[in-house]
C-alpha positions in Angstrom: 27.2 -11.0 -9.9 25.3 -13.3 -7.5 22.5 -15.5 -8.7 20.0 -13.3 -6.8 21.3 -10.2 -8.5 21.2 -11.9 -11.9 17.6 -12.8 -11.2 16.7 -9.3 -10.2 18.3 -7.8 -13.3 16.5 -10.3 -15.6 13.1 -9.6 -14.1 13.7 -5.8 -14.0 14.5 -5.8 -17.7 11.4 -7.9 -18.5 9.3 -5.5 -16.4 10.7 -2.4 -18.0 9.9 -3.9 -21.4 6.2 -3.9 -20.7 3.7 -1.5 -19.3 4.5 -0.1 -15.9 1.6 0.5 -13.5 1.2 4.0 -12.1 -0.1 2.9 -8.7 0.7 -0.4 -7.0 -1.1 -1.5 -3.8 0.6 -4.2 -1.6 -1.1 -6.3 1.1 1.9 -7.3 3.1 0.9 -10.7 4.5 2.7 -13.7 6.0 4.9 -12.1 8.7 3.6 -14.3 11.5 3.9 -17.5 9.5 7.4 -16.6 8.4 8.5 -16.3 12.0 6.7 -19.4 13.2 8.2 -21.5 10.4 11.6 -20.5 11.9 10.7 -21.1 15.5 10.6 -17.4 16.2 8.1 -15.1 17.9 5.6 -13.5 15.6 7.0 -10.0 16.3 10.3 -11.1 14.6 8.3 -11.6 11.4 7.0 -8.1 11.6 10.5 -6.8 12.2 11.7 -8.7 9.1 8.8 -7.2 7.2 10.1 -3.7 7.7 13.3 -4.7 6.0 11.3 -5.9 3.0 9.7 -2.5 2.7 13.2 -1.0 2.6 14.2 -3.5 -0.1 11.2 -2.8 -2.2 11.3 1.0 -2.3 14.4 1.1 -4.5 12.7 -1.5 -6.7 9.6 0.6 -7.1 11.9 3.5 -8.0 13.8 1.4 -10.6 10.5 0.9 -12.4 9.5 4.5 -12.2 6.3 3.7 -10.3 4.9 7.0 -8.9 2.4 5.8 -6.3 2.4 2.8 -3.9 0.0 2.0 -1.1 1.1 -0.4 1.7 -1.5 -2.0 4.0 0.3 -1.4 7.3 -2.4 -1.8 9.9 -6.0 -2.6 9.3 -9.1 -1.7 11.4 -9.4 -5.4 12.1 -5.8 -5.7 13.4 -7.0 -4.4 16.8 -8.3 -7.9 17.4 -4.8 -9.3 17.7 -3.1 -9.8 21.1 -2.5 -6.5 22.9 1.3 -7.1 23.0 1.5 -7.7 19.2 -0.6 -4.6 18.5 1.7 -2.5 20.7 4.8 -3.9 19.0 3.3 -3.0 15.6 2.8 0.6 16.8 6.4 0.7 18.0 7.6 -0.6 14.6 5.7 2.3 12.9 7.4 4.8 15.2 10.8 3.2 14.6 10.4 3.1 10.8 9.3 6.8 10.6 12.1 7.9 12.8 15.0 5.6 11.9 14.5 5.5 8.2 13.3 9.1 7.5 16.7 10.1 6.1 16.6 7.1 3.7 13.2 8.0 2.5 14.2 11.6 1.9 17.4 10.5 0.1 15.3 8.3 -2.2 12.8 11.1 -2.9 9.9 9.3 -1.2 7.0 11.3 0.1 5.1 9.6 3.0 1.3 10.1 3.1 -0.8 8.2 5.7 -4.4 7.2 4.9 -7.0 5.8 7.3 -7.9 6.7 10.8 -4.3 6.9 11.8 -4.9 9.8 14.2 -6.6 7.4 16.5 -3.3 5.6 17.2 -1.3 6.2 20.4 0.2 9.7 20.6 3.8 8.5 20.0 2.8 6.9 16.7 0.8 9.9 15.6 3.7 12.2 16.3 6.2 10.0 14.4 3.9 9.9 11.4 3.3 13.6 11.5 7.0 14.2 11.6 7.9 12.0 8.6 4.9 13.5 6.6 6.2 17.0 7.3 9.9 16.2 6.5 9.2 14.3 3.3 6.6 16.7 1.9 8.9 18.1 -0.8 9.9 14.6 -2.1 8.6 13.8 -5.5 10.0 10.5 -6.9 7.5 8.2 -5.2 4.3 8.9 -3.1 4.2 6.2 -0.5 0.7 5.9 1.1 0.7 4.0 4.4 -2.7 2.6 5.1 -2.7 2.7 8.9 -5.8 1.9 11.0 -7.4 1.5 7.6 -10.5 -0.4 6.4 -12.0 -0.1 2.9 -15.6 -0.3 4.3 -14.9 2.2 6.9 -13.4 4.5 4.3 -16.6 4.3 2.2 -18.7 4.9 5.3 -16.7 7.8 6.4 -17.0 9.3 2.9 -20.8 8.8 2.9 -21.1 10.5 6.3 -19.0 13.4 5.2 -21.1 13.9 2.1 -24.4 13.6 4.1 -23.2 16.2 6.5 -22.5 18.6 3.6 -26.0 17.9 2.2 -27.6 18.6 5.6 -25.6 21.8 6.0 -26.4 22.9 2.5 -22.7 22.8 1.4 -23.3 20.0 -1.2 -25.6 21.0 -4.0 -27.2 19.0 -6.8 -27.0 15.9 -4.6 -29.0 13.7 -7.1 -26.4 14.4 -9.8 -23.4 13.3 -7.9 -21.0 11.2 -9.9 -18.6 8.4 -8.9 -15.8 11.0 -9.4 -17.5 13.4 -7.1 -17.9 10.7 -4.4 -14.2 9.7 -4.8 -13.2 13.1 -3.6 -14.6 12.2 -0.1 -12.4 9.2 0.2 -9.0 9.2 2.1 -7.3 8.9 -1.3 -8.7 12.1 -2.8 -6.7 13.0 -5.9 -4.8 9.7 -5.9 -5.0 7.6 -9.1 -6.7 4.2 -8.5 -4.3 1.3 -8.2 -3.5 -0.5 -11.5 -2.1 -3.5 -9.6 -2.7 -5.0 -6.2 -0.2 -7.6 -4.9 -0.9 -9.9 -2.0 1.8 -12.1 -0.5 1.6 -15.4 1.4 -0.8 -17.3 -0.8 -4.0 -15.7 0.5 -6.3 -14.7 -2.3 -8.6 -12.0 -1.1 -8.6 -8.2 -0.6 -9.3 -8.2 3.1 -10.9 -4.8 3.1 -8.1 -3.1 1.2 -8.9 -0.3 -1.3 -12.3 -1.7 -2.0 -13.6 1.3 -4.0 -10.3 2.2 -5.6 -9.4 -1.4 -6.5 -12.6 -2.1 -8.5 -10.6 -2.6 -11.7 -7.2 -3.3 -10.4 -5.3 -6.3 -11.6 -4.7 -8.7 -8.7 -1.5 -10.7 -8.4 -1.2 -13.3 -5.6 2.1 -14.9 -4.7 2.9 -17.7 -2.2 6.0 -15.8 -1.1 5.7 -14.7 2.5 6.2 -10.9 2.9 9.6 -11.1 4.8 10.9 -13.2 1.8 9.5 -10.9 -0.8 12.2 -9.0 -2.8 12.7 -6.9 -5.8 12.6 -9.8 -8.2 9.1 -10.8 -6.9 7.9 -7.2 -7.4 9.3 -7.2 -11.0 7.6 -10.6 -11.7 4.2 -9.2 -10.5 4.6 -6.2 -12.8 5.4 -8.6 -15.7 2.2 -10.5 -14.9 0.3 -7.2 -14.8 1.7 -6.1 -18.2 0.6 -9.4 -19.8 -3.1 -8.9 -19.0 -5.7 -7.2 -21.1 -7.5 -4.5 -19.2 -11.0 -3.8 -20.6 -12.7 -1.9 -17.8 -16.0 -3.5 -18.6 -15.6 -3.0 -22.4 -15.0 -5.5 -25.2 -11.5 -4.6 -26.3 -8.6 -3.3 -24.3 -4.9 -3.0 -24.2 -2.4 -5.0 -22.3 -1.3 -3.4 -19.1 
């Protein structure tokens, strides 16, 4: 067994010995820096990042994690150079088409969240296809946050609710609860993330799952996303399991 495999087995065992999060969110950061550090074009970092997703899905399944949200393309990413944005869209198309069989084999259901229907037609078609073909998969729900922004999500939810109030569809408006409002979000019916991981050393949410992540445990790692592997995921879950979650109360339980 190689040293890398021994490390993965060690951290997998430690993670399984603790509490496993139901939902993990991942901010996949550092693709560009990874490429530049190697004298490569930025797009090579994005290409390498796709392979990291493929490595991490089996790791999520090894832990029995049922929900995972990946921050694929933010509403702010439109500010990047046009060529880079187009390449990112092509990667989305390629991933949905080339790795669909792998997703189905692993029992992964793909669910996009965000304003993904505003993407170019080829990307929308590829996403619709993988959504349709993985609909019956049940081991892991993989939410792809595409053209997603947490503030935009909350605004869209508020507008949707306001329209229902004006039309008379929403009743007892003054008594609406947080749970009621959550039903207007892109993630209706999805459990809030227990753990949010961000790679590359940055320590901020960058507009990711702002409502849903209110009580998520945050784990930041210096590892750049293309270098992130199963052992790094297991380490983050071990860190999560070591924390006491109080949700605003006085006492709580670890994990």
